N, C-alpha and C positions, 0 to 999 in steps of 0.2 A: 894137674887138673883138679878142679874143685870137686868136693864130694857132693855138692848140691848145685843145681842150676835154677834158673828163674821159673821153670815149670814144676818144680818140686812142690808137693803138697805141704811139706813142712815149712818151706819158705813162704808160701802163701798164707798159711795159718799164722806164722810168726808175725808177718807184716799186718795181718788183720788184727791180731792182738795188740800190737803197738798202736795201730790206728784207733782202735777202740779206747785205749788208755788216753791217747791224745785228745780224742773227742770228749771223754769224761772230764779231763782237766779243763778244757775250754768251757764246758757246761758248768763246772764248778765256779769258774771265774764269773760267768754270767749270773749264777745264783748268788754269789757274794755281793755283786752290785745291786741285785734286786732286793735282797734282804736288807742291805745297808740303807738303801733309799727308803724302804718301807719303815724301818725302825726309826730312822732319823726324822722322817716326815711325821710319824705318829708322835714322837717326842715333841716336835715343834708345835703340833696341833694342841697337845696337852698344855704345853707351856703358854701358848697364846691364849688358850681358854682360861687359864688361871691368872693371866696377866703377871706372870713371874719370870721376866726375862733372864734373871740370874740363874735359873735352872736349865737354861739352854746348854750349859756346859755338860750336862748329862748325855747329850746326844753325841758328844765327842768320843765316848767310850765305844759304841758300836762302830763309829766311823773309823777309829784307829784299829779296832779288832778286825774288821772286814778288809781294811786296806792291807794289813799284814797277811791275812789269809789269802786274799786275792793275789798278792805278789808271790806268795809261796806256790799257789797253784800255777801261776804263770811260769815260775821257775821250773816246776816239774814238767809242765807242757813243753817248754823249750828243751829240757833234758831229753825227753822221749822223742821229740822231733829230731834232735841231733843224733840219737841212737838209730832212729829210722833211716835218716840220710846216710849215716856211716855204714849201716848194713847194706843199703842199696848200692853204695859205692863199692863195697867189698864184693857184692854179688856180680856187678858188672865187670869187676877185675878178675873174677873167678877165684876168689880167695876165701869164700865162705867155708867155715868148718863147723863141726858138730857143736863145739863150745860157743859158737856165735849165736846159735839158735836158743830161743826161749830165755834169754837173759833179760830180765826186766828191772833190775836194780837201777834206780836213777843215779846219775852222777851230778850231785848238787853240792856246791860249796858256798861259803858265805858271800864271796864276791858276786856270784851269779844271783844270789838272793837279793843283794843290795842293788844290783843293776836292774832287777825287775821293778823296783820302786820307781825308776825313771822311765819306764815304758809308757808309750803314748796311750796305752789302754788302762793305765793305772793312775798316774799322777793327775792328769786333767780332771778326771771324774771326782776323785777324792778331794783334790784341791778346791774344785768348784763347790762341792758340798760344804767344805770347811768355811769357805768365804761366805756362803749363804748363811751358815750358822752364825758367823760373826755379824753379818748384816741384820739377822733377826735379833741378835742380842743387843746391838747398839743403836739400830735405826728403825726397825720395823715395829717391834713391840715396845710401847711406851712403858717406862718404869712406873711402878705403882707408888 
C-alpha cells in the first residue's frame, strides 16, 4: 500500500508546486515572444528611419537569442509536465513514496532541447520574423 493517497495534503501541495512551475515556464515563453517582437520591431523602425537596410542584420541578434531562450523554456515546461504526469500515474497505481515528493529537478537533455526548436509554438513564429527581416532588408527599405 502507498504511503500517500490522492487526498494527502503533501500530494496536493506537490502537484500545486509543479503546476505553478509549468505555468511560469509557459509565461516565460510568452514573454520571450513579446520581447523579441518588441526589439525586432524597434530595430526595424530605426533602420527604416535612417534608410540603412544593411543594419537590419542587427535585429537577428535578439531574434536568435529569444528563439533559443524560448526553446529552453519550452523544454523545461515539457520536462515538468512529464514529471507531473508520471507522478499522477504513480499516484493512481498506489506507488507514491516519500522520495517522489518535492523532487523538482528537471530532466533535460540536448535531444529534448533540439526537439523544442521544431515545436509548432517556436519555429513558425521565429521563422516568420526572420523572413520579415529579410523582406525588410531586400525589398521594403530601398538602399541609399
